N, C-alpha and C positions, 0 to 999 in steps of 0.2 A: 512657657515661661518658668514654671517650677523646675522642670528638668534642667534648664540652663543655669538656674541659680544653684542647683545641687552640684552640677559639674564645676562651677566656679568655687563653691565651698570646698570641694575635694582638692582643687588646685591650691587653694589658700592653705589648707591643712598641710599639704605636701611642702609648700614653701616654708611654712613655719618650722617643719621638721628639719628641712635643710638648713634653715637659719640657726637652729639649735646646735647643729653639727659643725657649722662653718666657724673657722677661727681667723681667716684672713679678712682684713678690713674691707678690701674691694669686693670680696664675695658677699660679706654681710651687707654692705651698702646697696649692692645691686639687688639682693634678695629683699631687703627692706622696701626698696622702691616698688618691686613687683608685688609685695604684700599689700602696700598701700593702694596700689592700682586695683588689685583684686577686691579689696574691702570696699573701695568706692564703687566699683561696678556692681558688686552684690547689693549694696545699699540702694543704688539707683534702680536696679531691676525689681527689688522687693517693693520699693515705693511705687513703681509703675504697676506692679501686680495688685497692690492694695487699692490704688486709684481705679484700676479697671474693675475690681470687685465692688468698690463703692458706687461706681457709676451704674453698675447693673442693679445693685440692691436699692439705691436711693433714687427717688423720682427727681427729675430736674425741677428746680424752684420755678414757680409760676412767675411770669413777668406781665405786668399790666401793659396792655397794648393800646396805644392811642390811635384811633383810625386816621388814616391819611388819605385824602381824596386824590391828590395828584403826585406826580414825580416818580422817579425810579431810584433804586438803591446803588450807591457808589461804595464799593468795598475799598477800604483804606489799608495801607500797610506802612505808612510813614509816621513816625513818632519819635520823640526823644524821652529819655528817662534819667532820673537820678534817685538818690535815696538819702534818708536820714536814719537815725538809730531805730525809729519805730515804723517808718513808712517807706515803701517804694512808690515813686511818683512818676507817672507817665503823662507826657504833655502831647496833646493832639491839636494842631493848628487848623482852625476852620474860620474863614473870614465871615464875620457877622453873627457868629454863633451866640454871642452874648445878647443879641437883640430878639431872639425867638423865645417863646414861652418855656419856662423851666421844665414843664411836663413833657416837652418834646425831646428832652435830653435824658436818656435812660442808660443805666449801667447795671448789668447783672453780674454777680460774682459767684465763683465757686472757690474751693480751697486752692485750686491750681490753675485758674483761668479767670478771665473777665471778658465781657462783650459790651461794647459801647454802641448805642444806636441813637443817632440824631435825626429827627424827623422834620420834614418840611422846611428845610433851610434852602432858600432860593429855589423852591419847587423841586428839591431833590432830597433824598434820604442818604445818610452816610453811616456806614457800619465799620467797626474795627473789632476783630476778635484776636485775643492773645491767649494761646493755650500753653500748657506745660510750663508754667512758671517755675523758676529755679527752686523755690522753697514754698511751703504752704503759707497761705495768708488767712487772716481772720475775715470771714464773710461779714459778720456783724460789725466789725470795726472799720471796714473799708467804705469809701464814699467817693463822691465826685464834686468838683467845684467848677464853676464857669467864670472865666475871666475874659477880658477883651480879646476876641478872636481866638480863644483857647479853651479847651476842655482839659481839666486836670483830674486824672484818675488816681486816687490815693489808695493803694493796697496796704493794709496794715499787716506788718510782719507778725507771725506767731512767735518767733524768737528773734531777739535783737542781734542778729548776725549780719555782717556785711555780705552783700550779694556781689559776686564777681561778674555775673551775667544776669540778664532778665529772665531768660528761658533755658530749659534743658537743651533745646535744639541748638541755641547759640553756643552753649557750653561745649556740647559734643562737636560742633563744627570747628570751634577754635582749638579744641584738644587734638582733633585729627591733623591740624596743621603743625603740631609740635612733633619733634623727632621721637620715634618710638621703636622699641625693639620688636614690637608685634607687627608682623607682616601679613597676617591673615585674620579672618573673623573668628578663628578657633582660639579660645583663651589658652589652651594647652600648648598650641604652637608658639604663642608669645613667650610663655615660660621656657620652653625648650630653646628658643632663640637667645634668651637672656643667658641661660646656663652655658650654651654652646659658645657664646661670645666670651664669657668669663674663662671658660676652659681653654679656648684657642689662644687667648692672650696671656694666660697665666703661666707661672713657672711650674716646675715638677711638683713642688710641695702643694701648690694650689690645686693642681690636677688630681693629686692623691686625695686631698681633702674632699673634693667634689665627688670623686669616684666612690669613696668610702661612705659619704653621706647618702648618695644615691642608692648604693647597694643596701644599706641598712633600711632606708625608706621602703624600698621594694620588698625586702624581707618582711617588714611589718605588715605591709598590705597583703601579702600572700598568706600571712598567718592570721589576718583579721584582727590585728591589734589596734587599728586606727579607728577612732570614734568620730563620726561626723555629726 
């Protein structure tokens, strides 16, 4: 993970240098798009790395378990969600859930996930786990409410920003559907494809600008003038 972040940071630095040299608007726009993409990818990988380190360092919070004599567990994956300025709200429909004891409905939270467990509802248990939430949530400020045939899980946002997606997985899935210059898993290949497209479609002045910026960037790398 650390090596991948380092490579992305090198690509980002090179894009910034090319951006400083570029004078054509189309070249600048394309490089700025690539710069934003790399910055986003670096931030995501760093967050994943921190989360992995925290999960190893910190013990999982203990959950009070209420014994259940009968039934088996049904794993759920259907839910709806919306949000307010302070909360992300997840709605889970379960017929009759409002009629069972409150202690049979448990939710455990972490900064990037939650797990719902409903026990002994019509002689069955029901569980729903949502991992890799898009942004961190406050464990202490999160809670659950029970309404008629519905469990409402309320994840308190740590920062009052709008969430475009509920999870990182959903975000990545949607972004893969968008047109992209990157045709491989190699971040450097994506950068090369962007520059090649600009070069192929550009006029002579644009090609000279890119050639000059690329040559100067390579010279600096060979001389060790670039700081990462």
